[in-house]
DSSP file (Angstrom, degrees, kcal/mol; ACC not computed):
  #  RESIDUE AA STRUCTURE BP1 BP2  ACC     N-H-->O    O-->H-N    N-H-->O    O-->H-N    TCO  KAPPA ALPHA  PHI   PSI    X-CA   Y-CA   Z-CA
    1    1 A X              0   0    0      0, 0.0     2,-0.3     0, 0.0     0, 0.0   0.000 360.0 360.0 360.0 142.7   30.5   33.8   -7.0
    2    2 A X        +     0   0    0      2,-0.0     2,-0.2    70,-0.0    70,-0.0  -0.762 360.0  68.0-114.5 163.9   33.0   32.6   -4.5
    3    3 A X  S    S-     0   0    0     -2,-0.3     2,-0.4    71,-0.1    71,-0.2  -0.669  80.3 -51.7 121.8-175.8   33.0   29.6   -2.4
    4    4 A X  E     -A   73   0A   0     69,-2.6    69,-2.6    -2,-0.2     2,-0.4  -0.774  42.5-128.1 -99.6 140.3   33.2   25.9   -2.7
    5    5 A X  E     -A   72   0A   0     -2,-0.4     2,-0.4    67,-0.2    67,-0.2  -0.768  24.0-163.6 -84.9 130.6   31.2   23.7   -5.1
    6    6 A X  E     -A   71   0A   0     65,-2.9    65,-2.0    -2,-0.4     2,-0.3  -0.969   3.6-153.7-119.4 132.6   29.5   20.9   -3.3
    7    7 A X  E     -A   70   0A   0     -2,-0.4     2,-0.4    63,-0.2    63,-0.2  -0.855   9.7-169.7-108.4 146.2   28.1   17.9   -5.3
    8    8 A X  E     -A   69   0A   0     61,-2.7    61,-2.8    -2,-0.3     2,-0.5  -0.996   9.0-164.8-126.1 122.8   25.4   15.6   -4.3
    9    9 A X  E     -A   68   0A   0     -2,-0.4     8,-3.3    59,-0.2     2,-0.4  -0.944   7.5-172.8-116.3 124.0   25.0   12.4   -6.6
   10   10 A X  E     -AB  67  16A   0     57,-2.9    57,-3.1    -2,-0.5     6,-0.2  -0.919  17.5-133.4-118.5 143.3   21.7   10.4   -6.2
   11   11 A X  E >   -A   66   0A   0      4,-2.5     3,-1.8    -2,-0.4    55,-0.2  -0.345  38.0 -98.0 -81.5 169.0   20.8    7.1   -7.9
   12   12 A X  T 3  S+     0   0    0     53,-1.1    54,-0.1     1,-0.3    -1,-0.1   0.634 125.5  61.5 -66.0 -11.6   17.4    6.5   -9.7
   13   13 A X  T 3  S-     0   0    0     52,-0.2    -1,-0.3     2,-0.1     3,-0.1   0.556 121.8-107.6 -87.0 -13.3   16.3    4.9   -6.4
   14   14 A X  S <  S+     0   0    0     -3,-1.8    -2,-0.1     1,-0.4    52,-0.0   0.271  71.0 146.2 101.7  -8.5   16.8    8.0   -4.5
   15   15 A X        -     0   0    0     -5,-0.1    -4,-2.5     1,-0.1     2,-0.4  -0.352  44.0-133.6 -59.5 136.2   20.0    6.7   -2.7
   16   16 A X  B     -B   10   0A   0     -6,-0.2    -6,-0.2    -3,-0.1     3,-0.1  -0.816  24.0-106.7 -96.3 136.6   22.6    9.3   -2.0
   17   17 A X        -     0   0    0     -8,-3.3     2,-0.2    -2,-0.4    -8,-0.2  -0.277  46.2 -93.8 -54.7 138.7   26.3    8.6   -2.9
   18   18 A X    >   -     0   0    0      1,-0.2     3,-2.1     2,-0.1    -1,-0.1  -0.363  27.9-144.8 -55.0 117.8   28.4    7.9    0.2
   19   19 A X  T 3  S+     0   0    0      1,-0.3    -1,-0.2    -2,-0.2     4,-0.2   0.584  94.6  70.3 -64.1  -6.4   29.9   11.2    1.1
   20   20 A X  T 3  S+     0   0    0      2,-0.1    -1,-0.3     0, 0.0     2,-0.1   0.624  73.3 108.2 -81.3 -19.1   33.1    9.3    2.2
   21   21 A X  S <  S-     0   0    0     -3,-2.1     2,-1.5     1,-0.1    23,-0.1  -0.384  81.3-118.5 -61.0 135.2   33.9    8.5   -1.4
   22   22 A X  E     -C   43   0B   0     21,-0.6    21,-2.6    -2,-0.1     2,-0.5  -0.648  31.0-161.9 -81.3  91.0   36.9   10.5   -2.7
   23   23 A X  E     +C   42   0B   0     -2,-1.5    19,-0.3    19,-0.2     3,-0.1  -0.677  13.6 177.4 -67.2 112.3   35.2   12.5   -5.6
   24   24 A X  E     -     0   0B   0     17,-2.9     2,-0.3    -2,-0.5    18,-0.2   0.861  58.9 -26.7 -87.2 -42.4   38.1   13.8   -7.8
   25   25 A X  E     -C   41   0B   0     16,-1.5    16,-2.4     2,-0.0     2,-0.4  -0.995  44.3-145.5-165.4 161.4   36.1   15.5  -10.5
   26   26 A X  E     -C   40   0B   0     -2,-0.3     2,-0.5    14,-0.2    14,-0.2  -0.983  12.7-170.1-134.6 127.7   32.8   15.6  -12.4
   27   27 A X  E     -C   39   0B   0     12,-2.4    12,-2.9    -2,-0.4     2,-0.4  -0.985   8.8-170.5-118.2 126.3   32.6   16.6  -16.2
   28   28 A X  E     -C   38   0B   0     -2,-0.5     2,-0.5    10,-0.2    10,-0.2  -0.970   5.1-167.8-114.9 130.3   29.1   17.2  -17.6
   29   29 A X  E     +C   37   0B   0      8,-3.0     8,-2.3    -2,-0.4     2,-0.4  -0.974   7.4 176.8-122.9 120.1   28.3   17.6  -21.2
   30   30 A X        +     0   0    0     -2,-0.5     2,-0.3     6,-0.2     5,-0.1  -0.990   8.2 169.1-119.5 125.8   24.9   18.9  -22.4
   31   31 A X    >   -     0   0    0     -2,-0.4     3,-1.4     3,-0.3     2,-0.1  -0.943  41.2 -91.9-133.6 152.3   24.3   19.5  -26.0
   32   32 A X  T 3  S+     0   0    0     -2,-0.3     3,-0.1     1,-0.3    -2,-0.0  -0.378 109.3   6.2 -69.1 141.2   21.1   20.2  -28.0
   33   33 A X  T 3  S+     0   0    0      1,-0.2     2,-0.3    -2,-0.1    -1,-0.3   0.733 112.5  99.5  55.7  29.8   19.4   17.1  -29.3
   34   34 A X  S <  S-     0   0    0     -3,-1.4     2,-0.4     3,-0.0    -3,-0.3  -0.960  80.2-104.5-137.9 156.0   21.8   14.7  -27.5
   35   35 A X        -     0   0    0     -2,-0.3    -6,-0.0    -3,-0.1    -3,-0.0  -0.636  46.9-106.9 -79.3 134.7   21.6   12.8  -24.3
   36   36 A X        -     0   0    0     -2,-0.4     2,-0.4    -6,-0.1    -6,-0.2  -0.293  33.6-153.8 -63.0 150.1   23.6   14.4  -21.5
   37   37 A X  E     -C   29   0B   0     -8,-2.3    -8,-3.0    -3,-0.0     2,-0.4  -0.966  10.5-172.0-130.9 137.1   26.8   12.7  -20.5
   38   38 A X  E     -C   28   0B   0     -2,-0.4     2,-0.5   -10,-0.2   -10,-0.2  -1.000   8.2-162.2-131.9 133.9   28.6   12.8  -17.1
   39   39 A X  E     -C   27   0B   0    -12,-2.9   -12,-2.4    -2,-0.4     2,-0.5  -0.973  10.2-168.7-115.1 125.0   31.9   11.4  -16.2
   40   40 A X  E     -C   26   0B   0     -2,-0.5     2,-0.6   -14,-0.2   -14,-0.2  -0.964   4.0-160.1-116.4 120.8   32.5   11.0  -12.5
   41   41 A X  E     +C   25   0B   0    -16,-2.4   -17,-2.9    -2,-0.5   -16,-1.5  -0.905  12.8 178.5-108.8 126.6   36.0   10.2  -11.3
   42   42 A X  E     -C   23   0B   0     -2,-0.6     2,-0.7   -19,-0.3   -19,-0.2  -0.894  38.5-114.2-123.2 151.8   36.6    8.7   -7.9
   43   43 A X  E     +C   22   0B   0    -21,-2.6   -21,-0.6    -2,-0.3     2,-0.4  -0.810  57.1 164.5 -84.2 114.5   39.7    7.6   -6.1
   44   44 A X        -     0   0    0     -2,-0.7    -2,-0.1     1,-0.2     7,-0.0  -0.952  34.8 -53.9-150.3 113.6   38.9    3.8   -6.0
   45   45 A X  S    S-     0   0    0     -2,-0.4     2,-0.5     1,-0.1     7,-0.2   0.118  73.5 -49.9  62.9-162.9   40.8    0.8   -5.3
   46   46 A X  B   > -D   51   0C   0      5,-1.6     5,-1.9     1,-0.1     4,-0.5  -0.977  28.6-161.2-121.1 123.1   44.1   -0.6   -6.7
   47   47 A X  T > 5S+     0   0    0     -2,-0.5     3,-0.9     1,-0.2    -1,-0.1   0.895  93.5  56.3 -64.6 -43.7   44.8   -1.0  -10.4
   48   48 A X  T 3 5S+     0   0    0      1,-0.3    -1,-0.2     2,-0.1    -2,-0.0   0.847 116.3  35.7 -62.5 -36.6   47.5   -3.5   -9.9
   49   49 A X  T 3 5S-     0   0    0      2,-0.1    -1,-0.3    -3,-0.0    -2,-0.2   0.496 104.7-130.3 -93.5  -2.7   45.2   -5.9   -7.9
   50   50 A X  T < 5 +     0   0    0     -3,-0.9     2,-0.5    -4,-0.5    -3,-0.2   0.852  58.8 143.4  52.4  38.7   42.2   -5.0  -10.1
   51   51 A X  B   < +D   46   0C   0     -5,-1.9    -5,-1.6    -7,-0.0    -1,-0.2  -0.928  19.7 166.2-106.7 126.5   40.1   -4.3   -7.0
   52   52 A X     >  +     0   0    0     -2,-0.5     4,-0.8    -7,-0.2    -7,-0.0  -0.655   3.9 174.7-140.9  78.7   37.6   -1.5   -7.3
   53   53 A X  T  4 S+     0   0    0     -2,-0.2     3,-0.3     1,-0.2    -1,-0.1   0.828  78.5  47.6 -62.2 -37.0   35.2   -1.8   -4.3
   54   54 A X  T >4 S+     0   0    0      1,-0.2     3,-1.7     2,-0.2     6,-0.3   0.937 111.6  48.1 -69.1 -47.3   33.4    1.5   -5.0
   55   55 A X  T 34 S+     0   0    0      1,-0.3    -1,-0.2     4,-0.1    -2,-0.2   0.539 105.4  60.3 -66.6  -6.0   32.8    0.9   -8.6
   56   56 A X  T 3< S+     0   0    0     -4,-0.8    -1,-0.3    -3,-0.3    -2,-0.2   0.367  83.7 106.5-101.3   0.7   31.5   -2.6   -7.9
   57   57 A X  S X  S-     0   0    0     -3,-1.7     3,-0.9     1,-0.1    -3,-0.0  -0.393  85.0-111.8 -79.4 164.5   28.6   -1.4   -5.7
   58   58 A X  G >  S+     0   0    0      1,-0.2     3,-2.2     2,-0.2    -1,-0.1   0.833 112.5  70.9 -62.9 -35.1   25.1   -1.4   -6.9
   59   59 A X  G 3  S+     0   0    0      1,-0.3    -1,-0.2    -5,-0.1    -4,-0.1   0.857 103.1  40.0 -52.1 -35.4   25.1    2.4   -7.0
   60   60 A X  G <  S+     0   0    0     -3,-0.9    -1,-0.3    -6,-0.3    -2,-0.2   0.056  81.6 149.7-105.0  26.4   27.5    2.5  -10.0
   61   61 A X    X   -     0   0    0     -3,-2.2     3,-1.6     1,-0.1     2,-0.1  -0.271  60.6 -95.8 -45.0 135.3   25.8   -0.4  -11.8
   62   62 A X  T 3  S+     0   0    0      1,-0.2    -1,-0.1     3,-0.0     3,-0.1  -0.410 112.1  23.5 -56.7 140.3   26.2    0.1  -15.6
   63   63 A X  T 3  S+     0   0    0      1,-0.3    -1,-0.2    -3,-0.1     2,-0.1   0.279  87.0 148.4  79.7  -5.7   23.2    1.8  -17.1
   64   64 A X    <   -     0   0    0     -3,-1.6     2,-0.4     1,-0.1    -1,-0.3  -0.363  46.0-131.0 -58.4 126.6   22.2    3.3  -13.7
   65   65 A X        -     0   0    0     -2,-0.1   -53,-1.1    -3,-0.1     2,-0.3  -0.655  32.1-177.6 -79.4 135.1   20.4    6.6  -14.0
   66   66 A X  E     -A   11   0A   0     -2,-0.4     2,-0.4   -55,-0.2   -55,-0.2  -0.892  20.8-144.0-124.7 162.0   21.9    9.2  -11.7
   67   67 A X  E     -A   10   0A   0    -57,-3.1   -57,-2.9    -2,-0.3     2,-0.5  -0.997  12.4-154.4-124.4 137.7   21.1   12.8  -10.8
   68   68 A X  E     -A    9   0A   0     -2,-0.4     2,-0.5   -59,-0.2   -59,-0.2  -0.957   7.4-169.8-110.9 118.4   23.8   15.3  -10.0
   69   69 A X  E     -A    8   0A   0    -61,-2.8   -61,-2.7    -2,-0.5     2,-0.3  -0.957   4.2-171.2-112.7 128.1   23.2   18.3   -7.9
   70   70 A X  E     +A    7   0A   0     -2,-0.5     2,-0.3   -63,-0.2   -63,-0.2  -0.899   9.0 167.4-114.8 143.3   25.7   21.1   -7.5
   71   71 A X  E     -A    6   0A   0    -65,-2.0   -65,-2.9    -2,-0.3     2,-0.4  -0.994  30.9-121.2-151.4 153.8   25.6   24.0   -5.2
   72   72 A X  E     -A    5   0A   0     -2,-0.3     2,-0.4   -67,-0.2   -67,-0.2  -0.777  28.0-173.5 -92.4 143.8   27.9   26.8   -3.9
   73   73 A X  E      A    4   0A   0    -69,-2.6   -69,-2.6    -2,-0.4    -2,-0.0  -0.994 360.0 360.0-131.8 145.3   28.7   27.0   -0.3
   74   74 A X              0   0    0     -2,-0.4    -1,-0.1   -71,-0.2   -71,-0.1   0.407 360.0 360.0 114.6 360.0   30.6   29.7    1.6
């Protein structure tokens, strides 16, 4: 398959992640008899100032269940 992979990330309330967030990568690990793990890397804030406005939103609250949908476009 050729084309671009597009990701849609939804919270457990059905809210869609803001498409203006700079999504750098997604790593998904699914293994037999284990809970799936996903690491989402966003370009967010300034480490020197310890300000991370995207990570501090309710959407990324620790323990929040999310759904990741991937699709090919093009």
